[in-house]
Every structure is written in structure tokens, then in C-alpha cells.
C-alpha positions as CSV (number, residue, x, y, z in Angstrom):
1,M,-15.4,-33.6,15.5
2,G,-11.3,-33.5,16.3
3,T,-8.9,-30.7,14.9
4,T,-8.6,-29.3,11.8
5,F,-5.7,-27.7,10.4
6,L,-5.9,-27.1,6.6
7,F,-8.7,-27.9,6.8
8,I,-7.1,-32.0,7.4
9,G,-7.8,-33.4,10.3
10,T,-6.2,-35.1,13.8
11,P,-6.4,-38.8,12.1
12,E,-4.5,-37.6,8.6
13,I,-2.1,-35.8,10.4
14,F,-1.3,-39.3,12.3
15,M,-1.3,-41.2,9.1
16,I,0.8,-38.3,7.9
17,I,3.5,-38.5,10.0
18,L,3.3,-42.7,10.7
19,I,3.8,-41.9,6.3
20,V,6.3,-39.9,7.2
21,V,8.5,-42.2,10.4
22,M,8.4,-45.0,8.6
23,L,9.6,-43.1,4.6
24,F,12.6,-41.0,6.7
25,G,12.9,-43.0,10.1
26,A,13.2,-40.9,12.3
27,K,17.2,-39.9,13.3
28,R,16.2,-38.3,10.8
29,I,13.3,-35.8,11.3
30,P,15.0,-33.4,13.4
31,E,17.2,-32.9,11.0
32,I,14.4,-32.3,8.0
33,A,12.0,-30.7,10.6
34,R,15.3,-28.7,11.5
35,G,15.2,-27.4,7.6
36,L,11.7,-27.0,6.7
37,G,11.8,-24.2,10.0
38,Q,14.9,-22.5,8.2
39,G,13.3,-22.1,4.5
40,M,10.4,-20.6,6.8
41,R,12.3,-18.6,8.4
42,Q,13.8,-17.7,5.0
43,V,11.1,-16.4,3.9
44,K,9.5,-15.0,6.8
45,D,12.1,-12.2,5.9
46,A,12.1,-12.0,2.4
47,T,8.9,-11.3,3.1
48,N,9.6,-8.6,5.6
49,D,12.6,-6.9,3.9
50,I,9.8,-6.8,0.1
51,K,7.3,-5.0,3.5
52,R,10.4,-2.8,4.7
53,E,11.4,-1.8,1.1
54,I,7.7,-0.7,0.1
55,N,6.9,0.9,2.3
56,E,10.2,2.8,2.4
57,S,9.6,3.5,-1.3
58,A,6.0,4.8,-0.3
59,K,7.6,7.3,2.0
60,Q,10.1,8.5,-0.7
61,E,7.5,9.2,-2.7
62,G,5.0,10.6,0.1
63,I,2.3,8.1,-0.4
64,D,-0.2,7.6,2.5
65,T,0.7,3.8,4.5
66,D,-0.9,4.5,7.8
67,I,-4.7,3.9,5.1
68,A,-3.2,-0.1,5.4
69,K,-3.8,0.7,9.3
70,D,-7.1,3.1,9.5
71,I,-8.3,-0.3,7.5
72,N,-7.6,-3.1,9.4
73,K,-8.4,-1.1,12.5
74,E,-11.7,-0.6,11.5
75,I,-12.3,-3.8,10.3
76,N,-11.5,-5.6,13.5
77,E,-13.8,-3.2,15.3
78,M,-16.9,-3.9,12.8
79,K,-15.9,-8.2,13.8
80,D,-15.6,-7.4,17.9
81,N,-19.4,-5.3,17.2
82,I,-20.6,-8.3,14.6
83,D,-19.3,-10.3,17.6
84,D,-21.2,-8.9,20.5
85,V,-23.8,-9.6,19.2
86,T,-23.1,-13.0,17.6
87,G,-22.2,-14.1,20.7
88,P,-25.6,-14.8,23.3
89,I,-26.9,-16.9,20.3
90,K,-23.8,-18.3,18.9
91,R,-23.8,-19.6,23.0
92,S,-27.1,-21.1,23.0
93,M,-27.2,-23.3,20.4
């Protein structure tokens, strides 16, 4: 079984790359990748700005923002506990 990424297997990824090379040519691929990278960076920056603004306004209003951290901590602890229980089962199959 091949590697999957977003429900796309390795053969599909190679076909997509082949089609991109055929459509745009090998010379344009770095330019396209650079543009995609810049777009992803802008989305990440915008997301971080929104998070920062929400946290700042929550602190100004006196809302406890640590509750999300506590919930994530509890979820991670539960995942670890489940992994401890199911680990030997997964390895024996």
C-alpha cells in the first residue's frame, strides 16, 4: 500500500505532477511553487493575526483563554492512554 496524502495515493500524485509538467512546462514549476508558497504564507499570517486579535479582545473582556489549552491537554492525555492500551494490540495484528 502506498503513501496517502489527503486521500490521494502515490500513483495519483505522480500523475498530477506529470500533468502539471505537461501543462506548464518544467521552467514554470518553480515560479508556480513560489506563488503557492507565498499564498500559503499569507493565509498563515492572516490566521495568526486573527488568533492574536481574538486572544487580545478576550483578555480585555476578562474571558479565560486557557480553557482551550486545558481541553487540548486533556485530549492529548486521553490519546496517550488509548495508545498505551491499544499499542500491544496493534503490534500483534
